[in-house]
C-alpha positions in Angstrom: 26.8 -48.5 -5.3 28.1 -46.2 -2.5 24.9 -44.3 -3.1 22.7 -47.3 -2.5 24.4 -48.2 0.5 23.8 -44.8 1.9 20.1 -44.9 0.7 19.5 -47.9 2.9 20.9 -45.9 5.9 18.8 -43.0 5.3 15.7 -43.7 3.5 13.4 -41.4 5.2 15.6 -38.3 4.3 15.6 -39.6 0.7 12.1 -39.9 0.4 11.5 -36.8 2.2 13.9 -34.8 -0.6 12.3 -36.9 -3.3 8.9 -35.9 -2.3 9.6 -32.5 -1.9 11.4 -32.0 -5.5 8.2 -33.9 -6.7 5.8 -31.5 -5.1 7.9 -28.6 -6.1 8.0 -29.7 -9.7 4.2 -30.4 -9.6 3.2 -26.9 -8.3 5.3 -25.2 -10.8 3.7 -27.5 -13.6 0.3 -26.5 -12.1 1.3 -22.6 -12.5 -1.3 -21.0 -14.6 -1.4 -17.7 -16.8 -4.2 -15.5 -16.2 -5.2 -13.0 -18.7 -7.4 -10.0 -18.2 -8.7 -6.9 -20.1 -9.0 -3.7 -18.1 -10.9 -0.9 -19.8 -10.3 2.4 -18.0 -13.5 4.6 -18.8 -15.8 7.3 -17.4 -18.9 5.6 -16.0 -21.9 7.2 -14.3 -21.8 6.6 -10.6 -24.4 7.5 -8.0 -23.3 8.2 -4.5 -24.3 10.4 -1.8 -27.5 11.3 -3.9 -25.6 12.5 -6.6 -24.4 10.9 -10.1 -20.7 11.5 -11.0 -18.7 10.5 -14.2 -16.2 8.4 -12.5 -13.2 6.8 -14.1 -13.6 3.0 -13.5 -12.2 -0.3 -14.8 -14.7 -2.2 -16.6 -17.4 0.0 -15.3 -16.9 -1.6 -11.8 -16.2 0.5 -8.5 -14.0 -1.2 -6.9 -12.9 -2.9 -10.1 -12.4 -6.7 -10.7 -10.9 -8.7 -8.0 -8.0 -10.7 -9.5 -7.5 -14.3 -8.1 -4.1 -16.2 -8.6 -2.0 -18.6 -6.9 1.5 -18.3 -5.9 3.8 -18.9 -9.0 1.0 -17.9 -11.3 1.8 -15.2 -14.2 -0.8 -12.5 -14.7 -1.0 -10.7 -18.3 -3.6 -7.5 -18.0 -4.0 -5.5 -21.0 -5.2 -2.0 -19.9 -7.0 0.1 -22.7 -7.3 3.7 -21.9 -10.6 4.8 -23.0 -10.8 7.9 -20.6 -9.8 11.4 -21.2 -6.9 11.3 -18.7 -3.6 9.5 -18.8 -3.4 6.3 -16.8 -0.9 3.8 -15.6 -1.5 0.9 -13.4 0.4 -0.1 -10.3 0.3 -3.8 -8.9 0.9 -2.7 -5.1 3.1 -5.0 -3.3 4.1 -7.4 -6.3 7.9 -8.0 -6.1 8.2 -7.6 -9.9 11.3 -9.6 -10.0 13.2 -8.3 -13.0 9.9 -7.1 -14.6 10.1 -3.4 -13.3 8.5 -2.4 -16.6 5.2 -3.6 -15.2 5.5 -1.9 -11.9 3.3 1.1 -13.1 4.3 4.5 -11.5 4.1 7.1 -14.1 7.3 8.6 -15.2 9.3 6.1 -12.8 8.8 2.9 -14.9 7.0 3.9 -17.8 5.2 6.8 -19.4 1.6 6.9 -19.1 -0.9 5.2 -21.2 -2.5 8.1 -23.3 -6.2 8.4 -24.1 -6.8 5.9 -27.1 -3.8 3.9 -26.3 -3.3 0.6 -24.5 -0.4 -1.2 -22.7 0.0 -4.9 -21.5 1.3 -5.6 -17.9 3.1 -9.2 -17.8 4.4 -10.5 -14.6 4.8 -13.7 -12.2 3.9 -13.9 -8.8 6.9 -15.4 -7.0 6.8 -16.4 -3.3 3.9 -14.2 -2.1 0.7 -15.3 -0.6 -2.1 -13.2 0.9 -3.8 -10.0 0.0 -2.5 -7.2 -2.4 -4.3 -4.8 -4.7 -4.0 -2.7 -7.8 -4.5 0.7 -8.4 -3.8 3.9 -10.7 -0.5 5.3 -10.1 -1.4 8.7 -12.3 -2.6 11.9 -10.5 -5.7 11.2 -8.3 -7.2 8.3 -10.5 -6.5 6.1 -7.6 -9.9 7.5 -5.9 -12.2 5.3 -8.1 -9.5 2.9 -10.1 -8.4 0.1 -7.7 -9.3 -3.4 -6.7 -8.0 -6.4 -4.9 -5.4 -8.9 -5.7 -5.7 -12.1 -3.9 -2.9 -14.5 -3.9 -3.7 -18.3 -2.8 -1.2 -20.8 -1.9 0.4 -22.8 -4.6 -2.2 -25.8 -5.9 -2.2 -28.6 -3.4 -0.9 -26.4 -0.4 -2.9 -24.8 2.2 -3.0 -21.8 4.5 -0.8 -22.0 7.9 -4.2 -21.7 9.7 -7.4 -23.6 9.6 -9.1 -23.2 6.4 -12.0 -20.5 6.6 -15.4 -21.4 5.2 -15.7 -18.1 3.4 -13.2 -15.4 2.2 -14.4 -11.6 1.8 -12.3 -8.7 0.4 -13.3 -5.7 2.2 -11.6 -2.5 0.2 -11.7 0.6 2.3 -12.0 3.8 0.0 -12.6 7.4 0.0 -15.1 9.3 -1.9 -15.4 12.9 -2.9 -18.5 14.3 -4.0 -16.8 15.9 -6.7 -14.4 15.0 -9.5 -11.1 14.0 -7.6 -8.9 15.4 -10.7 -10.7 18.9 -10.2 -10.0 18.6 -6.2 -6.5 18.1 -7.0 -6.2 20.6 -9.8 -7.7 23.2 -7.4 -4.9 22.6 -4.6 -2.1 22.6 -7.2 -3.4 26.2 -8.4 -3.8 27.4 -4.8 -1.0 26.0 -3.2 -3.3 24.9 -0.2 -4.1 21.5 1.0 -6.9 19.8 -1.1 -10.4 19.6 -0.1 -11.1 16.5 2.3 -13.3 13.4 1.1 -17.1 13.5 1.8 -17.3 9.8 2.8 -15.5 6.5 3.2 -16.6 3.5 1.4 -16.4 -0.4 1.9 -16.4 -2.2 -1.2 -17.3 1.1 -3.1 -20.5 1.7 -0.8 -20.5 4.6 1.9 -23.0 2.5 4.1 -26.2 3.5 5.9 -24.9 6.2 8.2 -24.7 8.5 4.9 -27.5 9.9 3.0 -28.9 7.9 0.2 -26.8 5.0 1.0 -28.6 2.4 3.0 -30.0 0.4 0.2 -26.6 -0.4 -1.3 -24.8 -0.9 2.2 -22.4 -3.9 1.7 -23.5 -6.9 3.2 -21.2 -9.7 4.3 -22.8 -13.2 5.2 -21.6 -15.6 7.9 -23.3 -18.5 9.5 -23.0 -19.7 13.2 -20.0 -21.4 13.9 -18.2 -20.7 10.5 -14.9 -18.9 9.9 -14.8 -16.0 7.6 -11.3 -14.7 6.4 -11.6 -11.0 5.7 -9.0 -9.4 3.5 -9.0 -5.8 4.5 -7.4 -3.3 2.1 -7.0 0.5 2.7 -7.5 2.0 -0.7 -8.3 5.6 0.8 -6.3 8.3 -1.0 -5.1 10.4 2.2 -6.3 8.7 5.3 -5.1 5.8 7.8 -8.3 4.1 8.8 -9.5 2.0 12.1 -11.4 -1.0 11.3 -13.5 -3.1 13.8 -16.4 -5.3 13.8 -19.1 -5.1 16.5 -18.8 -7.9 19.2 -16.5 -9.9 17.1 -12.7 -10.6 17.9 -10.3 -10.1 14.8 -7.6 -12.7 14.5 -4.8 -11.0 12.6 -3.0 -13.8 10.3 -1.3 -11.7 7.5 -0.5 -8.3 6.4 0.8 -7.0 2.8 0.8 -10.8 1.5 2.9 -11.9 4.2 1.9 -14.3 7.1 1.9 -13.1 10.6 2.0 -15.1 14.0 -1.9 -15.0 14.7 -2.9 -12.7 17.3 -6.4 -11.5 18.7 -7.7 -7.9 18.7 -10.7 -5.8 18.8 -9.3 -3.2 16.1 -6.8 -2.8 13.4 -5.2 0.3 11.8 -4.2 0.4 8.1 -2.5 3.2 6.4 -3.3 4.0 2.8 -1.7 1.0 0.9 -1.7 -1.5 3.6 -3.5 -4.9 3.7 -4.4 -7.0 6.7 -5.8 -10.3 6.7 -8.2 -11.2 9.9 -10.3 -14.3 10.7 -13.5 -13.7 12.3 -15.6 -16.5 13.8 -19.5 -16.5 13.9 -19.7 -17.1 17.6 -22.4 -14.4 18.5 -26.1 -14.5 18.5 -27.5 -14.7 15.2 -28.1 -10.9 14.1 -26.8 -8.0 12.3 -23.6 -6.5 13.2 -21.8 -3.3 11.9 -18.3 -3.5 10.5 -16.9 0.0 10.6 -13.9 2.1 9.5 -13.1 5.9 10.3 -10.0 8.0 10.3 -6.9 7.8 12.3 -5.9 11.2 12.4 -2.3 12.1 13.6 -1.6 15.6 12.3 -2.7 18.3 14.7 -5.2 21.0 13.6 -5.2 19.5 9.9 -8.8 19.2 8.7 -10.1 15.5 8.1 -13.0 13.7 7.1 -14.5 12.6 10.4 -17.4 10.4 9.2 -17.7 6.5 9.7 -18.3 4.0 6.8 -20.4 0.8 7.4 -20.9 -2.5 6.1 -23.1 -5.3 7.7 -22.0 -8.7 9.0 -25.3 -10.5 8.4 -25.9 -13.9 10.3 -27.8 -16.1 7.8 -29.8 -17.7 10.6 -30.6 -14.5 12.0 -34.6 -14.3 12.7 -36.5 -12.4 9.9 -38.1 -9.2 11.3 -42.1 -9.4 11.6 -44.2 -8.4 8.5 -44.4 -4.6 8.3 -41.6 -3.9 10.7 -38.1 -2.8 10.0 -35.2 -4.8 10.8 -33.2 -3.9 14.2 -30.5 -1.4 13.7 -27.2 -3.3 13.6 -24.8 -3.1 16.7 -21.9 -0.6 16.2 -18.4 -1.5 17.2 -16.5 0.8 19.7 -13.7 2.5 17.6 -10.9 4.4 19.1 -10.7 8.1 19.1 -9.3 9.8 16.1 -6.2 10.7 17.5 -5.4 7.4 19.4 -2.1 6.7 18.7 -1.4 4.5 21.6 -4.1 2.0 20.1 -2.1 2.3 16.8 1.3 1.5 18.4 -0.1 -1.3 20.4 -1.3 -3.0 17.2 1.7 -2.4 15.1 4.0 -3.9 17.9 1.9 -7.0 17.9 2.9 -7.9 14.4 5.6 -10.7 14.4 6.5 -13.2 11.5 5.4 -16.8 12.3 9.0 -18.1 12.8 12.5 -17.0 12.8 13.4 -15.2 9.4 16.6 -14.4 7.7 17.0 -10.6 8.4 20.2 -9.0 7.0 22.4 -8.8 10.2 25.3 -7.2 8.7 24.6 -3.9 6.6 26.3 -2.6 3.6 24.3 0.4 2.9 23.1 2.3 6.1 20.4 5.3 5.2 18.9 7.8 7.1 15.7 9.5 5.4 14.0 12.4 7.3 10.2 12.4 5.9 7.8 15.4 6.3 6.1 18.3 5.1 7.4 22.0 4.2 6.5 25.2 2.8 7.6 27.1 -0.2 7.7 30.8 -0.2 5.4 32.5 -2.7 7.2 32.9 -6.0 7.6 36.7 -7.1 5.7 35.7 -10.2 2.6 34.2 -8.2 -0.5 36.0 -7.1 -2.1 35.7 -3.4 -4.6 33.4 -5.0 -1.7 30.7 -5.7 -0.2 30.9 -2.3 -3.0 30.0 -0.1 -1.0 27.9 2.3 -0.2 28.9 5.9 1.0 32.7 6.0 0.9 33.1 2.1 3.0 30.0 1.1 2.5 26.8 -0.9 2.5 23.3 0.6 5.4 20.9 -0.3 7.0 17.9 1.3 10.4 15.9 1.1 12.8 13.3 2.0 16.3 14.6 3.3 15.1 18.1 2.2 14.8 17.1 -1.5 11.3 17.5 -2.9 11.1 14.8 -5.4 10.1 16.1 -9.0 9.1 13.6 -11.5 10.3 13.7 -15.0 7.8 14.7 -17.8 9.4 13.4 -21.1 10.9 10.0 -20.4 10.7 7.5 -17.2 13.5 7.2 -15.0 14.0 3.5 -15.8 13.9 4.2 -19.6 16.6 6.8 -19.1 18.6 4.5 -16.8 18.3 1.6 -19.4 19.1 3.8 -22.4 21.6 5.9 -20.7 19.8 9.1 -21.5 21.5 11.8 -19.6 19.7 15.0 -18.0 16.9 13.3 -16.6 17.8 12.5 -13.0 20.9 12.7 -10.9 22.2 10.1 -8.6 23.4 12.6 -5.8 20.3 12.0 -3.4 21.4 12.3 0.0 21.4 9.2 1.9 22.1 11.2 5.2 20.1 14.6 6.2 22.0 17.3 4.7 21.6 19.1 8.1 21.2 17.3 11.4 18.6 18.9 13.7 16.2 18.3 16.5 13.8 16.3 14.0 10.9 16.1 16.3 11.4 19.4 18.4 11.0 23.0 17.3 12.4 23.2 13.9 14.1 26.3 12.7 12.0 27.8 9.7 15.0 28.0 7.8 14.7 24.4 7.2 11.1 24.4 6.2 11.6 24.9 2.6 13.3 22.0 0.6 15.2 21.8 -2.7 13.3 20.5 -5.6 15.0 17.9 -7.6 14.9 14.6 -9.3 17.6 12.8 -7.4 17.6 9.2 -7.1 20.1 7.0 -4.6 22.1 4.1 -6.4 22.4 0.8 -4.7 24.8 -2.2 -6.0 22.8 -5.4 -6.8 22.9 -7.5 -3.6 23.6 -5.0 -1.0 22.1 -5.5 2.4 20.3 -2.3 3.2 19.0 -0.4 6.3 17.0 2.5 6.1 15.7 4.8 9.2 12.6 6.8 8.1 12.4 9.7 10.7 9.4 11.7 10.8 9.5 15.5 11.3 7.7 17.9 12.9 8.0 20.6 10.1 4.6 22.1 9.7 3.1 19.3 11.6 4.3 15.7 12.6 2.2 12.9 11.1 1.9 9.2 10.7 3.3 8.6 7.0 2.5 5.4 5.5 5.8 4.8 3.3 5.7 2.2 0.5 8.6 0.7 -1.3 8.2 -0.5 -4.8 9.5 -3.7 -6.0 10.6 -5.0 -2.2 9.1 -6.5 0.7 11.1 -5.4 3.9 11.4 -6.3 7.6 10.5 -3.7 10.1 13.2 -4.3 12.7 12.1 -1.5 15.1 10.0 1.7 15.6 9.6 4.3 18.1 9.0 7.8 18.9 11.2 11.0 19.2 14.7 11.3 17.2 16.1 7.9 16.4 19.4 7.2 18.5 21.4 4.6 17.0 23.3 4.0 20.0 20.4 3.8 22.4 17.9 2.4 19.7 19.9 -0.4 18.0 19.4 -2.6 21.1 15.8 -2.7 20.5 16.0 -4.2 17.0 14.0 -7.4 16.2 16.1 -9.5 14.2 14.5 -12.9 15.0 10.8 -12.6 13.8 10.1 -9.0 12.5 7.3 -8.5 10.2 7.6 -8.4 6.7 5.6 -5.7 4.8 5.6 -3.4 1.6 4.5 -0.5 3.5 5.5 1.0 6.8 3.5 3.5 8.9 6.2 5.6 10.3 4.8 6.7 13.8 3.8 10.4 14.2 6.8 12.4 15.9 8.7 9.0 15.6 10.7 6.7 13.4 11.0 3.2 12.0 13.7 1.1 10.6 13.5 -1.3 8.0 16.0 -4.0 6.3 16.0 -5.6 2.8 18.6 -7.3 0.3 18.6 -5.1 -2.9 18.3 -8.3 -5.2 15.7 -6.8 -7.6 17.4 -4.7 -10.2 15.4 -1.5 -11.5 14.1 1.9 -10.5 11.6 1.5 -7.4 10.1 4.7 -6.2 9.9 4.9 -2.3 7.2 7.5 -1.4 4.3 8.3 1.1 1.2 6.8 0.1 -0.8 9.5 1.3 -1.5 10.9 -2.4 -1.4 14.5 -1.5 2.0 14.0 0.2 3.8 12.3 -3.2 2.3 15.0 -5.1 4.1 17.6 -2.8 7.2 15.5 -3.2 7.6 13.3 -0.4 9.4 10.5 -2.4 12.7 9.3 -3.8 13.8 6.4 -6.3 16.1 3.6 -5.4 18.1 2.7 -8.3 19.4 -1.0 -8.1 22.0 -1.8 -10.7 22.0 -5.2 -12.6 24.0 -8.1 -11.0 25.8 -10.6 -12.9 24.3 -12.6 -15.4 20.7 -12.6 -17.1 19.1 -13.9 -13.9 20.1 -10.9 -12.0 19.5 -8.4 -14.8 16.2 -6.3 -15.4 14.3 -7.9 -18.6 14.3 -5.9 -21.7 11.7 -3.4 -22.2 8.4 -4.9 -23.8 7.7 -3.4 -27.4 4.4 -1.9 -26.5 5.8 0.2 -23.6 3.8 3.7 -23.9 5.8 6.3 -25.8 6.2 9.6 -24.1 
């Protein structure tokens, strides 16, 4: 009776709660299971006038776009018909308790061998926007990648007016060679790998390159309509600027998290990052170039300085007169290759749409130096094997540890089964030596120590990580990706991080949530998250050349209490080593 009396007093509240519970139950009931089959195979692919036998998924480049709703489950059977080992990583998917489906080779699974298969099973929980998937084995990511689009739950909409169209734009990097051969040559010589020959948009270089005009990607738009561009940087080794001629970009999301909308002429994406932008068809009907080219922060390092294009094509644009060529599209003004000021202005514009729950108290305060290094030529190596600067071999590290992957069992399997000798838990969570990180670093600190060292975290611990770039060999903007987690970027800056001075600049109100942070060249970034997902999660630079050199570590998060805070048992078809 008391409850009924109170119901009379607060009918609106009770109805609101009832409606919320009903809508939640309905959206859970509407969750779907999507089943796909990915066949990894060699496919003839012609680009830049030449045909290569490229590794693809289902014969497509890029591979299939997967579209799901928040709350849906994906089941993807991967069949390896190629001659290389392969795994697939679902970049940015939280993989709550399903670390066995995360995909990095020898971290959460052994590779899928030629002729074998493995089925990835996971549920999208609380994420909306643009993610992507890619190979996480050797350099297969050069051609094995595709978009993963997460729509809101059924019956729910975007926090911005619904666009008339949605277009995934995947920025890629193309070698006029077999990318695996490019990597192997670099591994043999110890030098940096050859740079790419082109960038691509949805697999096509665009008409500024030879033999590419007919296949240039066309993006339709109509006067007055809004198009949601889901931009993904799938390039192997290059951060990229992206712009559209004469059109403003309204940024509304990044890494499957919504942002407070803001307007810009250009965006920058490090490899691994995604950015959702709205463009409005408010220009005279014509054809306009969409273009991407390098942001190059490493001084004196060679890079691919070409420009890839697609064409924004107004459907109401007048057709060219018979026998005449269509007018050349307008070209956007892209920043200079080394324009760090534009990158900084862009990254500092990113904000969550409203106040968010950032950990204010910290249990684990970690400080990771990141950067390159040089190994002295081993005594048993020839000069041909030491073609890095001054007869050395390139390497890279976090906190002076150059990460070495196991080769007989994955770290997660070894952890789960209690197999000793695979890894150690003594990764230094502070730099072993404090030095002027962005200054003139002593050559005695240029050669890191190789090791398979992980950092252990307790379930539920509140974590802060300072990521500090170093000027060893050369400072550089490093896109650092953490598997299994989203995190808040609470601050970034230049020079050496100073906890006394810089902590006052932390944004603990509305920082952006991401899965990949572009650590500023000669600078630092601070991220925070709660370690509420048990498993073995690799944290690495998403420039593939750097992860191969050892710019990585693994965060090993213990199980919590009970079933829902523990990783699921390994699936029966987990690949054997």
